[in-house]
LUMKE-883227 format. One record per residue (C-alpha): residue in three letters; x, y, z. Coordinates in steps of 0.02 Angstrom, whole numbers. Each point is the difference from the previous one (the first is absolute). Layout:
residues N
[ALA; [X; Y; Z]];
...
This chain:
residues 539
[GLU; [3453; -9825; 2681]];
[SER; [125; -105; -54]];
[GLY; [-113; -114; -110]];
[LYS; [28; 178; -117]];
[VAL; [200; -20; -35]];
[LEU; [83; -115; -84]];
[ILE; [78; -109; 144]];
[VAL; [134; -109; 5]];
[TRP; [-5; -93; 152]];
[LEU; [117; -104; 128]];
[TRP; [11; -114; 167]];
[VAL; [150; 33; 105]];
[GLY; [31; -145; 131]];
[ALA; [85; -129; 61]];
[ALA; [6; -89; -155]];
[GLN; [118; 162; -82]];
[ARG; [119; -11; 172]];
[THR; [86; -155; -42]];
[GLY; [145; 61; 107]];
[PRO; [48; -80; 154]];
[THR; [-27; 146; 123]];
[PRO; [-171; 84; -11]];
[THR; [-16; 172; 15]];
[ALA; [-76; 114; 140]];
[GLN; [-137; 22; -156]];
[SER; [-33; -163; -24]];
[GLN; [-94; -13; 192]];
[GLY; [-64; 170; -39]];
[PRO; [-174; 20; -119]];
[LYS; [13; -72; -164]];
[LEU; [53; 123; -148]];
[LYS; [-76; -34; -140]];
[PHE; [89; 92; -156]];
[ARG; [-89; 64; -159]];
[LEU; [24; 105; -191]];
[ALA; [-135; 119; -46]];
[GLY; [-50; 159; -87]];
[TYR; [15; 44; -189]];
[PRO; [130; -46; -95]];
[ARG; [45; -121; 100]];
[LYS; [95; -148; -70]];
[HIS; [22; -172; 64]];
[ASN; [181; 54; 111]];
[GLU; [-56; 194; 6]];
[GLY; [-132; 107; 89]];
[ARG; [-80; 98; 155]];
[ILE; [63; -125; 145]];
[GLU; [-134; -21; 116]];
[VAL; [23; -105; 175]];
[PHE; [-134; -109; 105]];
[TYR; [27; 38; 171]];
[ASN; [-142; 1; 113]];
[GLU; [-119; -80; -88]];
[GLU; [14; 156; -107]];
[TRP; [46; 32; -184]];
[GLY; [136; 183; 17]];
[THR; [134; 67; -94]];
[ILE; [188; 71; 29]];
[CYS; [31; 186; 2]];
[ASP; [152; 46; -94]];
[ASP; [74; 121; 122]];
[ASP; [185; -59; -14]];
[PHE; [-38; -149; -75]];
[THR; [178; -78; -97]];
[LEU; [36; -142; -102]];
[ALA; [52; -88; 144]];
[ASN; [-206; 0; 70]];
[ALA; [-24; -58; -179]];
[HIS; [119; -147; 21]];
[VAL; [-79; -67; 150]];
[LEU; [-176; 17; -69]];
[CYS; [36; -76; -171]];
[ARG; [61; -156; 108]];
[HIS; [-149; -1; 85]];
[LEU; [-91; -1; -171]];
[GLY; [110; -177; -59]];
[PHE; [120; 107; -102]];
[VAL; [196; 13; 42]];
[ALA; [21; 196; -5]];
[ALA; [-52; 159; -56]];
[THR; [31; 94; -143]];
[GLY; [-83; 164; 53]];
[TRP; [-167; 66; 99]];
[ALA; [-108; 147; -35]];
[HIS; [-59; 164; 78]];
[SER; [-165; 108; 15]];
[ALA; [-120; -124; -8]];
[LYS; [76; -58; -204]];
[TYR; [-129; -169; -16]];
[GLY; [-150; 120; 88]];
[LYS; [-50; 30; 187]];
[GLY; [-19; -139; 84]];
[VAL; [-164; -7; 138]];
[GLY; [-10; -34; 189]];
[ARG; [147; 12; 99]];
[VAL; [164; 71; -9]];
[TRP; [88; -131; 100]];
[LEU; [187; 44; -11]];
[ASP; [84; 163; -2]];
[ASN; [189; 53; -12]];
[VAL; [60; -185; -19]];
[ASN; [193; 5; -7]];
[CYS; [57; -218; -51]];
[GLY; [177; -41; -12]];
[GLY; [-45; -107; -139]];
[SER; [44; -145; 81]];
[GLU; [-153; -51; 134]];
[LYS; [-97; -154; -7]];
[SER; [-170; 110; 11]];
[ILE; [-47; 175; -23]];
[ALA; [-65; 5; 177]];
[ASP; [194; -10; 51]];
[CYS; [37; 177; -80]];
[LYS; [-12; 151; 87]];
[SER; [-151; 106; -26]];
[ARG; [-124; 104; 84]];
[GLY; [-103; -159; 68]];
[TRP; [-156; -76; -90]];
[GLY; [-137; 125; -16]];
[ASN; [104; 141; 60]];
[SER; [13; 131; -154]];
[ASP; [-37; 156; -56]];
[CYS; [12; -40; -206]];
[SER; [-167; 23; -102]];
[HIS; [-21; -144; -145]];
[GLU; [80; 137; -124]];
[GLU; [153; -85; 105]];
[ASP; [-22; -176; -46]];
[ALA; [138; -82; -51]];
[GLY; [46; -135; -132]];
[VAL; [128; -123; -48]];
[ILE; [73; -98; -153]];
[CYS; [73; -166; 32]];
[LYS; [135; -93; -93]];
[ASP; [-110; -113; -112]];
[GLU; [79; -166; 57]];
[ARG; [-52; -90; 145]];
[ILE; [62; -62; 167]];
[LEU; [41; -185; -20]];
[GLY; [-101; -107; 80]];
[TYR; [-136; 127; 32]];
[VAL; [-145; -95; 53]];
[ASP; [-138; 164; -63]];
[SER; [-28; 46; -185]];
[ASN; [-30; 154; -49]];
[VAL; [-167; -18; -86]];
[ILE; [-154; 114; 9]];
[GLU; [-135; -68; 97]];
[ALA; [-143; -75; -119]];
[GLU; [-149; 28; 123]];
[GLN; [76; 214; 24]];
[ASN; [-139; 96; -60]];
[GLN; [121; 125; -126]];
[VAL; [-16; 30; -176]];
[GLU; [147; -7; -89]];
[GLU; [-11; -35; -197]];
[LEU; [-123; 104; -94]];
[ARG; [-70; 4; -190]];
[LEU; [-102; 90; -107]];
[ARG; [-99; -150; -93]];
[PRO; [-56; 102; -170]];
[VAL; [-185; -86; -65]];
[VAL; [-29; 99; -161]];
[SER; [56; -125; -121]];
[GLY; [113; 108; -116]];
[ALA; [82; 90; 167]];
[ARG; [75; -206; 35]];
[LYS; [106; 13; -138]];
[TRP; [82; 167; 33]];
[LEU; [142; 61; 109]];
[PRO; [9; 87; 110]];
[VAL; [-175; -65; 88]];
[THR; [-78; 166; 75]];
[GLU; [-174; -25; 47]];
[GLY; [-77; -148; 55]];
[VAL; [-73; -91; 181]];
[VAL; [125; 19; 140]];
[GLU; [35; -180; 62]];
[VAL; [119; -46; 132]];
[ARG; [93; -170; 48]];
[TYR; [-102; -112; 103]];
[LYS; [53; -164; 37]];
[GLU; [18; -93; -179]];
[GLY; [-95; 115; -105]];
[TRP; [-65; 205; 4]];
[ALA; [-146; 79; 99]];
[GLN; [-86; 179; -20]];
[ILE; [-38; 118; 101]];
[CYS; [-139; 105; 48]];
[ASP; [-11; 161; -76]];
[GLU; [-141; 49; 148]];
[GLY; [92; 178; 24]];
[TRP; [137; -3; -126]];
[ASN; [67; 153; -63]];
[HIS; [105; 77; -101]];
[LYS; [137; -6; 122]];
[ASN; [3; -185; 23]];
[SER; [-1; -3; -191]];
[ARG; [165; 118; 0]];
[VAL; [107; -131; 109]];
[VAL; [-52; -137; -98]];
[CYS; [67; 73; -145]];
[GLY; [127; 62; 67]];
[MET; [26; -187; 53]];
[MET; [11; -60; -195]];
[GLY; [107; 140; -62]];
[PHE; [-123; 140; -28]];
[PRO; [13; 185; 49]];
[ALA; [-185; 40; 23]];
[GLU; [-175; -74; -2]];
[LYS; [-150; 60; -106]];
[LYS; [-182; -24; -9]];
[ILE; [-78; -169; -53]];
[ASN; [-169; -62; -69]];
[ARG; [-46; -101; 162]];
[ASN; [-186; -37; -89]];
[PHE; [100; -95; -162]];
[TYR; [104; -116; 128]];
[LYS; [-139; -28; 106]];
[LEU; [-123; -78; -132]];
[TYR; [150; -101; -49]];
[LEU; [50; -59; 151]];
[GLU; [-164; -57; 87]];
[ARG; [8; -121; -117]];
[GLN; [163; -84; 73]];
[GLN; [36; -76; 154]];
[LEU; [85; 96; 142]];
[SER; [94; -37; 155]];
[TYR; [41; 153; 96]];
[ARG; [114; 34; 124]];
[LEU; [25; 196; 58]];
[HIS; [-121; 101; 34]];
[SER; [-10; 194; 67]];
[VAL; [181; 36; -76]];
[ALA; [33; 195; 56]];
[CYS; [176; 67; -78]];
[THR; [76; 180; 15]];
[GLY; [21; -14; -173]];
[ASN; [202; 7; 70]];
[GLU; [31; -158; 16]];
[VAL; [131; -84; -72]];
[HIS; [-95; -188; 2]];
[ILE; [-175; -25; 60]];
[SER; [73; -122; 137]];
[MET; [14; 187; 77]];
[CYS; [-173; 39; -3]];
[PRO; [-122; -47; 115]];
[PHE; [-117; -131; -36]];
[GLU; [-123; -156; 46]];
[PHE; [30; -185; -52]];
[TYR; [-171; -108; -16]];
[LYS; [0; -131; 130]];
[GLY; [-30; -169; -63]];
[ASN; [-125; -39; -160]];
[ALA; [-23; 167; -70]];
[THR; [-77; -27; -155]];
[ALA; [-188; 80; 38]];
[THR; [95; 157; 70]];
[CYS; [6; 145; -85]];
[LYS; [-178; 38; -14]];
[GLY; [-21; 172; -49]];
[GLY; [168; 18; -108]];
[MET; [115; -121; -139]];
[PRO; [185; -29; -17]];
[ALA; [100; 164; -14]];
[VAL; [63; 62; -167]];
[VAL; [127; 122; -44]];
[SER; [84; 83; -134]];
[CYS; [159; 72; -22]];
[MET; [106; 139; -96]];
[PRO; [148; -86; -52]];
[GLY; [151; 116; 14]];
[PRO; [81; 73; -182]];
[LEU; [92; -135; -16]];
[PHE; [-116; -145; -1]];
[THR; [-117; 73; -117]];
[THR; [-50; -94; -160]];
[GLY; [36; 101; -149]];
[SER; [115; 22; -138]];
[ALA; [213; 24; 33]];
[PRO; [9; 172; -74]];
[LYS; [-153; 71; 107]];
[LYS; [77; -63; 161]];
[LYS; [202; 45; -71]];
[GLN; [-94; 162; -1]];
[GLN; [-107; 22; 165]];
[ARG; [184; -84; 83]];
[GLN; [86; 153; -69]];
[GLN; [-161; 131; 56]];
[ARG; [29; -90; 157]];
[GLN; [175; 11; 45]];
[GLN; [32; 192; -59]];
[GLY; [-117; 73; 151]];
[GLN; [54; -174; 115]];
[ARG; [92; 56; 171]];
[VAL; [-3; -170; 53]];
[ARG; [80; -168; -88]];
[LEU; [89; -175; 63]];
[LYS; [185; -29; -29]];
[GLY; [72; -176; 16]];
[GLY; [-125; -132; 24]];
[ALA; [-4; -148; -115]];
[LYS; [-197; -14; -44]];
[ALA; [-151; 132; -28]];
[GLY; [-47; 89; 169]];
[GLU; [139; -12; 87]];
[GLY; [182; 97; 59]];
[ARG; [73; 136; 82]];
[VAL; [-118; 157; 23]];
[GLU; [71; 147; -83]];
[VAL; [-67; 196; -7]];
[LEU; [25; 121; -113]];
[LYS; [19; 172; 100]];
[ASN; [91; 157; -82]];
[SER; [41; -78; -166]];
[GLU; [98; -141; 97]];
[TRP; [-42; -174; 39]];
[GLY; [19; -69; 178]];
[THR; [-41; -121; 107]];
[VAL; [-114; -19; 154]];
[CYS; [63; -57; 184]];
[ASP; [-65; -132; 88]];
[ASP; [-61; 55; 179]];
[ARG; [-189; -30; 16]];
[TRP; [3; -83; -174]];
[ASN; [-153; -113; 12]];
[LEU; [-155; -97; -107]];
[LEU; [-107; 161; 6]];
[THR; [141; 96; -74]];
[ALA; [70; -119; -130]];
[SER; [-200; -18; -77]];
[VAL; [-7; 170; -35]];
[VAL; [145; -11; -103]];
[CYS; [-58; -153; -69]];
[ARG; [-151; 57; -52]];
[GLU; [70; 177; -75]];
[LEU; [103; -72; -120]];
[GLY; [-179; -107; -57]];
[PHE; [53; -180; 99]];
[GLY; [-113; -81; 133]];
[SER; [31; 33; 208]];
[ALA; [163; -48; 66]];
[LYS; [58; -173; 29]];
[GLU; [157; 26; 96]];
[ALA; [84; 163; 43]];
[LEU; [193; -5; 13]];
[THR; [125; 76; 119]];
[GLY; [172; -4; 2]];
[ALA; [60; 14; -191]];
[ARG; [-63; -169; -44]];
[MET; [-40; 65; -145]];
[GLY; [176; 57; -31]];
[GLN; [92; 169; 50]];
[GLY; [-78; 167; -100]];
[MET; [134; 143; -52]];
[GLY; [-33; 176; 20]];
[PRO; [-89; 104; 119]];
[ILE; [-115; -85; 147]];
[HIS; [-174; 106; -17]];
[MET; [-110; -67; 114]];
[ASN; [0; -87; 171]];
[GLU; [-162; -31; 121]];
[VAL; [-124; 2; -142]];
[GLN; [-162; -67; 104]];
[CYS; [-136; -2; -112]];
[THR; [-177; -59; 52]];
[GLY; [-25; -121; -165]];
[SER; [-133; 126; -78]];
[GLU; [129; 131; -100]];
[LYS; [9; 3; -169]];
[SER; [182; 27; 4]];
[LEU; [137; -39; 91]];
[TRP; [36; 198; 41]];
[SER; [-176; 31; 66]];
[CYS; [74; -104; 138]];
[PRO; [74; 111; 152]];
[TYR; [219; -47; 7]];
[LYS; [127; 72; 69]];
[ASN; [165; 99; -108]];
[ILE; [152; -96; 39]];
[THR; [138; 42; 119]];
[ALA; [179; -27; -40]];
[GLU; [18; -128; 152]];
[ASP; [-191; -60; -31]];
[CYS; [3; -148; -133]];
[LYS; [153; -88; -118]];
[HIS; [-31; -102; -162]];
[SER; [-12; -169; 87]];
[GLU; [-183; 72; 95]];
[ASP; [-67; 34; -200]];
[ALA; [-186; -71; 3]];
[GLY; [-69; -110; -120]];
[LEU; [-147; -112; -44]];
[ARG; [-87; -121; -81]];
[CYS; [-179; 12; -58]];
[ASN; [-151; -104; -55]];
[ILE; [-13; -32; -185]];
[PRO; [-118; -66; -100]];
[TYR; [22; -184; -63]];
[MET; [21; 25; -196]];
[GLY; [84; -185; -38]];
[TYR; [121; 73; -105]];
[GLU; [108; -148; 98]];
[THR; [-97; -123; -113]];
[THR; [55; 48; -171]];
[ILE; [202; -14; 26]];
[ARG; [126; -153; 72]];
[LEU; [154; -41; -1]];
[SER; [104; -164; -60]];
[GLY; [163; -97; 8]];
[GLY; [74; 115; 148]];
[ARG; [76; -70; 156]];
[SER; [-110; 91; 118]];
[ARG; [-184; 74; -5]];
[PHE; [83; 177; -28]];
[GLU; [83; -42; -176]];
[GLY; [-15; -61; -154]];
[ARG; [-79; 42; -177]];
[VAL; [-162; 95; -28]];
[GLU; [-123; -71; -48]];
[VAL; [-179; 99; -42]];
[ALA; [-187; -53; -22]];
[LEU; [-97; 36; -157]];
[GLY; [-150; -37; -23]];
[THR; [-77; -193; 16]];
[GLY; [55; -125; -113]];
[SER; [-97; -121; -76]];
[SER; [-34; -105; 148]];
[GLY; [-43; 158; 116]];
[ARG; [147; 6; 96]];
[PRO; [106; 155; -17]];
[ALA; [114; 9; -150]];
[TRP; [179; 25; 73]];
[GLY; [151; 68; -120]];
[LEU; [188; 84; 43]];
[ILE; [33; 204; -28]];
[CYS; [150; 55; -109]];
[GLY; [152; 53; 59]];
[ASP; [5; 122; -94]];
[GLY; [48; 163; 96]];
[TRP; [-49; -98; 147]];
[GLY; [71; 98; 160]];
[THR; [-6; 34; 203]];
[LEU; [-181; 94; -48]];
[GLU; [-71; -128; -78]];
[ALA; [45; -103; 145]];
[MET; [-52; 113; 117]];
[VAL; [-183; -32; -58]];
[ALA; [7; -180; -33]];
[CYS; [61; -35; 186]];
[ARG; [-128; 122; 72]];
[GLN; [-140; -102; -100]];
[LEU; [60; -169; 73]];
[GLY; [15; 62; 185]];
[LEU; [193; -14; 14]];
[GLY; [51; 158; 44]];
[PHE; [135; 82; -84]];
[ALA; [114; -18; -158]];
[ASN; [147; -54; -5]];
[HIS; [58; -37; -174]];
[GLY; [-113; 24; -157]];
[LEU; [75; -143; -114]];
[GLN; [-2; -4; -211]];
[GLU; [48; -190; 4]];
[THR; [-55; -135; 117]];
[TRP; [72; -163; -129]];
[TYR; [28; -68; 211]];
[TRP; [-169; 1; 42]];
[ASP; [-47; -128; -142]];
[ALA; [-114; -99; 117]];
[SER; [-195; 63; -80]];
[ASN; [-90; -81; -156]];
[VAL; [-29; 189; -48]];
[THR; [57; 26; -129]];
[GLU; [-72; 162; -97]];
[MET; [26; 174; -1]];
[VAL; [-160; 94; 21]];
[LEU; [45; 155; 46]];
[SER; [153; 130; -52]];
[GLY; [49; 193; 31]];
[VAL; [-25; 21; 189]];
[ARG; [24; 158; 54]];
[CYS; [-24; 45; 183]];
[ALA; [12; 157; 93]];
[GLY; [-9; -95; 177]];
[HIS; [-135; 34; 77]];
[GLU; [-139; -93; -91]];
[MET; [-78; -151; 89]];
[ALA; [6; -123; -133]];
[LEU; [96; -32; -178]];
[SER; [-145; 32; -99]];
[HIS; [1; 178; 82]];
[CYS; [169; 26; -77]];
[GLN; [-1; 46; -188]];
[HIS; [41; -138; -132]];
[HIS; [-49; -50; -164]];
[GLY; [-134; -95; 11]];
[ASN; [-70; -134; -117]];
[SER; [139; 38; -120]];
[LEU; [153; -85; 80]];
[ASN; [135; 87; -53]];
[CYS; [167; -97; 70]];
[LYS; [165; -21; -89]];
[LYS; [57; -168; 84]];
[THR; [-141; -102; 15]];
[GLY; [88; -153; 79]];
[THR; [-56; -64; 203]];
[ARG; [192; 43; 71]];
[PHE; [-50; 204; -50]];
[ALA; [-157; -4; 115]];
[ALA; [6; 118; 142]];
[GLY; [8; -37; 160]];
[VAL; [35; 74; 182]];
[ILE; [62; -19; 164]];
[CYS; [-81; 61; 139]];
[SER; [28; 53; 181]];
[GLU; [-88; 33; 154]];
[SER; [90; 125; 64]];
[GLU; [75; 184; -92]];
[ARG; [149; -43; 53]];
[GLY; [36; -163; -111]];
[ALA; [-82; 99; -143]];
[GLY; [36; 116; -163]];
[GLY; [206; -98; -15]];
[SER; [68; 47; 150]];
[ARG; [-2; -161; 36]];
[SER; [147; -104; -90]];
[PRO; [-32; -36; -188]];
[TRP; [-119; -140; -13]];
[PRO; [113; -180; 10]];
[PRO; [-6; -122; -151]];
[PRO; [-82; -149; 31]];
[PRO; [128; -150; 31]];
[THR; [43; -101; -130]];
[PRO; [-121; 85; -134]];
[LYS; [-45; -71; -143]];
[LEU; [21; 96; -149]];
[PRO; [-154; -19; -106]];
[THR; [66; -106; -189]];
């Protein structure tokens, strides 16, 4: 059912064709195009075409970038930057409308390209093609690429905590499952709900596993609340990366009196080791124990839960080739490392090229395996793969709110500035902001600050920031910050605590950072930080 996928749809009609000579296609059946699947974005997804009053897909056999160019122009984008094979965005339903498509790239319509003809295909939906379009619209394009409001779809989901203490603590691991609906949130009827559905929800929220919950406690509490049900009969297998990929039903019209035999679905999740609340020394010990037995790791990512996948074999770390790499397999890695399900399965060394051997190829997990090593895979032969095909991923991770306790001031862009941190609350009840002593501040500390800010990699860690003197925050509140570089927040690094010990306490000696979205621009590989134009030296 197309109602159960996330969909962007577009009419392709006479309005789009503003050229003087109409193509043969404009006299034929009217075509529509849309992007569907998961993880679909506004400019990438499974390509679907509406032909002969029916939506269908396009097979990836002989697919080329030229085909993607033609399809992206149908969707209102200037060009394609890539395409995806083997149902990367999930399997479609209905017809496979086109197969062995062969475009030159300049055609006005996909119907003008060579192919086997409409509906003539020997493909299954496991071969559905996807496109990645350049995020630039065709000038004067009439249709806007927006999600249709009335489409039945599930895009956004949350866990709403109801226990009073749980509301203050992050991450939220337990609560009522709610889906975004119109301007608010709606519940899911839990008739037939089981642990497989809970596993999918927990994966979306960034947690590797689900646990049992006291349903009766919630029943008593929720009986007193006004409820608005949206979904029922959810029937996941447990391996889906998003609830939109599970079978379910929508309630029709006003559904306040529904779900007679049930109550809102409630879920409790097990956080991974990185996200359990506990003391820092204990966490460090757990991390060391985990790393000793670990045979899978992520490298080259700016944020927690993303990177190039590397595996340990014969005491040597190596990479994984991206042939048949998909969300199911990526999710096994994510959960194995203590994150949720996979948000993106990345091919073509999108997280940088690794070094050394390539240990695995054509890994095919079902999604239920405990480790990547439990999945069937092929060994690499010399001609199979290159490091330009290293597989990577991005995992769902729990919301921790780390970015709310750090900010930058004085920089020329949002990627640079003097670091300010929030420690407790001031007399007004708002966060009290302060500066970090620049003594000993370097690239490792900057890496953590940039990660916490969500700004990618660290280009430089600066011990003097007189040229960024634009804020009224003047008090040093943190000194002796020493990070290993992997931490998710500066508060996880060693520091002097409440006993400030800073040799130079003037604001000019406060710590600063320059962050970079790409690793290529990080780690001091660019030219040194240029001095700001005509700086005023402090008196």
